[in-house]
N, C-alpha and C positions, 0 to 999 in steps of 0.2 A: 663434564659432558662426555669425555672419552669413556669414563667408567660406565655412564648410563648407556652409551652406544654399545659398549662391550656386553653389558648385561642384556640389552635388547637382542643382540645377535645370539647370545647363548639361549635366551628364551625361545627365539625363533627356531633355532636348531632343535631344541627340545620338543617344541610343538610339532615341527615337521616329522621328527622321529616318531613321536606318539601317533600322529596321523598315519605315518607309513606302517607302523606296527598294527594299527587298527584295520587298515585296508588289507594288509597281508593276512591278518587273522581272519577277516571276513572272507577273503578269497579262499583261504585254506579250508574254512568251514564249508564253504560252498562246494569245493572240490571233494571233500570227504563225504558230504551228504550225497552228492551226485553218484559217488561210488557205492555208498551204502544203499542208495535207492536205485541201483542198477537194474535195468530191464533190457531185454534184447528182442522183444517182439510186441506188436500191437495189432489190434483188430478194431473194427467198428461194430459195436453191438448196441441195439436199441437206440441208434442214432448218436452214440457217444464213443469216443476213442478209449479203448481199454488196453491196458498193458500187462505184460507177463514176463517172467524170467524162465527160459527154457534150458534144460540140460540134456544133451544127447551124448551118451558115453562113446568113447573112442572105438569101442568094439561093436557099435551098432551096425547091423547087417541089413541093408534095404531089402534083401531077398527073404528075410525072415520076419514074420509079424512080431512086433514088440509090444509088451505090456506098457501101459501108461499109468503113472502115478501122479495124481494132482494133490499137491500139498499146499494148504491154505493158511496164510498168516493170521495172527490174532488182531484184536482191536489196537489201533495206534502202532501197528507193526508194518512190515513191508516185505516183499518177496525175498530179497537177498538175506534178510535176517532169519526168515523161516528156513531158508536153505542152510544157513550157518548153524542154527539151533538144532535142527533135526538130523543133519548128516545124511540125507537121502542120497546125495550124489555118490557117496562111497559105495552104497549098496547097488546103485545103478551101474557102476563100473563092474561090480562083482557079478551081478546077475543079468546084465544086459537089457535093462528096461529104460524108458525115457521118463524124465521127471519134469513137470511144469509147476511153477510157482506163480499163480495169478495174483493180480493186485486189486485190492478193494478200492473204494471211492470215498470222497469226503475228507474232512479234516476234523479230528484225527481220522486216519484211514480205517475203514470198517467194512463189514458185510451186513447186508440187510437179511438177517437169518431168521425172519419170522418174529421180530420184536414188535414193540408197540408203535413204531414209526418206520417210515421208509417203504420201499417197494421191493420185496424179496424176489419177485418175478424177474426183475431186470438182472439181478445177479445170477439167477438160475439160467436165464437165457444167455448171459455172457459165458458161463462155463460150457453150456451146450455148443455155442458158437465157437468157443476155443477148441473143443474136441473136434468139431468139423474142420477147423483150420489145420490142426495137427494131423488129422487123418488124411487131409489133402496133400500135406507136405512129407509125411513119413508113413512107413508101413506099420500102422498101429493095429493091434489085434482088438477089434471092437468088443470082443467077449471078455477082455481082461483090462478094464479101465477101473481104477481104484481112486477113492478120494479120502483125504485125511486132513486134519488141521489142529491148530492150537487155539484154545479159548473160543473167541468169536468165530475163528476158522473151524473149530470142532463143531460148533453149532451149524455153520454153513455146510459142513460135510454131512451132518445129520439131515439137513434140509434137502441136499442133493439125493440122499438115499430115499427120500420121500417123493421128490418131484421128478427125478431122473433115474428111477429104478430100472428103466428099460436100457440104460446106458452104463450105469455104475454097478460093477459086479459086487463090491464090498466097500465098507466105509470104516474109518478109524477116527478116534478123537482123543485128544489129550487136554485135560482140564476144560472140557467142553462147556461153552456158555449156552445151555439149552433153554430157549425161551419160546420155541414153537410148541403150542399145545399138542399133546400126543394125539388127540382126536382129529387133528388137522393133517396128520401124516397118513396118506392113503397111497402107498406104493402099488404098482401094478404087479410086483413080485416081491417076496420077502428078501431083504438085503442083509447079508451077514454083517455083523458089527463087532469091533473090538474097541474098548475104551479104557482110559487110565485117568485116575483122579486122586489127588492128595487129600488126606484128612485135615490138613492145616492150610488149605487153599484160602488165601485172604481175599481173593477177587471173585471167584465162583465157589461159594461155600459148599463143602461136602454135605452139610446138614440142611442146605437150602436156605431160602430167604434172601433178603437184600444183603449186599456186601458193603464194605466201607467206600467203594468207588461207584457202585451201580445200584440204583434203586429198582432193580428188577425182581420179580418174584421167582428167583431161581428155584428149581425143584430139589427135593431131597434126592441126591444123586443115586444111591442104591435103589431107591424106589423107581426112579426114572429108568434105570437099566432093567429092572424087573418088568416094567411096562413095555420096554422095547422087546424083551423076550416074549411077552404075551403077543405083541404085534406080529412077531415072527412065528407064532404058533408053537413055541417051545413048550414042552411038557415036563412034569416031574420036578424034583428038587435039584437045584444046580450042583454040579460036581465041584469040589474044591481042587484047585491046582496047587502044586507044590510051592510053598513059600520060599522066597529068595530074599534074605535080609529083611528090609522094611516093606517088601512088596508081597502081597498075597492076591490070589485071583480065584474067580469062579467061572465055570463054563455052563451055559444053558444049552442043553442038547435036546434031541427029539423034536427038532424044529421043522416047520414046513419047508420042503425042498432042501433040507440040510442046512438052512440058514442060521448057523449057530451065533450065539452072542457070548462074548467073553468080556469080563469086567475085572480090571486090576485096581486094587486099592493100595495107595502108597501111604503107609503109616507115618505121619509127620510131614508128608510131602506138601509142597507149595503149589503155586500156579506156574508149574515148570514142566519141562519135557524130560521124563526119566531117561537117563543115559545120554542125554544131549548136553549141549553147552549150557552151563549154569547162567541163569539170569541174576540180576542183583538181589541178594537175599533179603535186604532191608525192604525191598519193594514187593517181591513175588514169593518169598519163602524158600525153603530148602529144595535143592535139586538132587534127587536120589540117583546114585550110580549103580544100584544093586541090580537093576534090569535095564534093558535098552528097548525103549518103546518102538523105535524105528525097526529094529531087527524083528521084534515080536510081531509088529504089524505086517511086515513083509511075509513072514512065515505063515501068518493067518491069511493074508490076501491071496497068496499063490495057490491056496487050496480051492479057490472059487473062480468060476467063470460063468458068464451068462449062457444058458442053453445046455449046461451039463445035466 
C-alpha cells in the first residue's frame, strides 16, 4: 500500500507538472502572439473597429508637413510582421516620414482587393478614413501619401491607386496578388507605380494562372505591368534598367503627367520582399538581397506628389 501511495503521489506530481507546463506554454504563446500582433491605433470605419500600427520617427517636426507611407501586409500576415519584413521604419528615421501599417480583417487576415468574394469598398473606405485620422493628428502632406504592400497587400495597393487616386500619389507592390480586372481600374489621375516580382514565386506565379495555394486566375505578371503602363498612357518601348545580381528592371516612360511605371524581375526570386527579412524558403521561396525593394520604392515615391 505504501508503494502504491508513493507511486500515486509521483504520478500526481508529474500530472501537475505537465499541466503547469501546458498552461505556461499557452500563456507564453498568447503573450508572444499579442506582441506579434501589436497595434497602437484604432478607428471605426464602415461600422467596424479597424486597427493599425503607426510609426512616427523621433525627428518628426509638427511644423513641417510630412510624407505618409502606407505599407500593407499580405494574406494571413499582420502589421508588425509587415513592419519587420519591409524595414520601412529605418528609412522613416532617415528621411523623416511617417509610416502606418493597417490591419486587414477575417481569418486568416486579408484584404478584399477586388477578388471574387468580399467587399473591396469597405477596405478602401478604411484606408481613406485612416488617412483622415492621421491628417487630423499629424501634419501630413496631402500631396505626398504613398501606398505599398506585399502579396495581397500589393493587390490592395493597386486597388488604392484605382479608387483613391485623388489621395495616393504613387503605389508600390512586391509579389502583388493582382485579381482586380484591369478594365475596372478607373483612376481620376494616372498613378505612378513600381513593382517587384520573382520568377519562382510559388504563391502568385510570375507566369500567371492558379497557384498551389490559391485557385485565382492570376495574370501573367509582365503582361499585367505592360497593361498598367498603357493605363498610365506610357508610350514607346520600355527602357532597360541596369541589372544587379539576380534583379533586372524596365522603366515605362513617356507617360501621362509623368506617371512612370517601373517593373523589377527577380530571377529565381520567391514570394518574398527583396532586400527584406527572409521568409521561410520552404514556404515562400528565395529572398534576394541583391536589391532593396524598400529603398528603391522610396527613391521612386519621393519623385511624385499630387498636383505637380
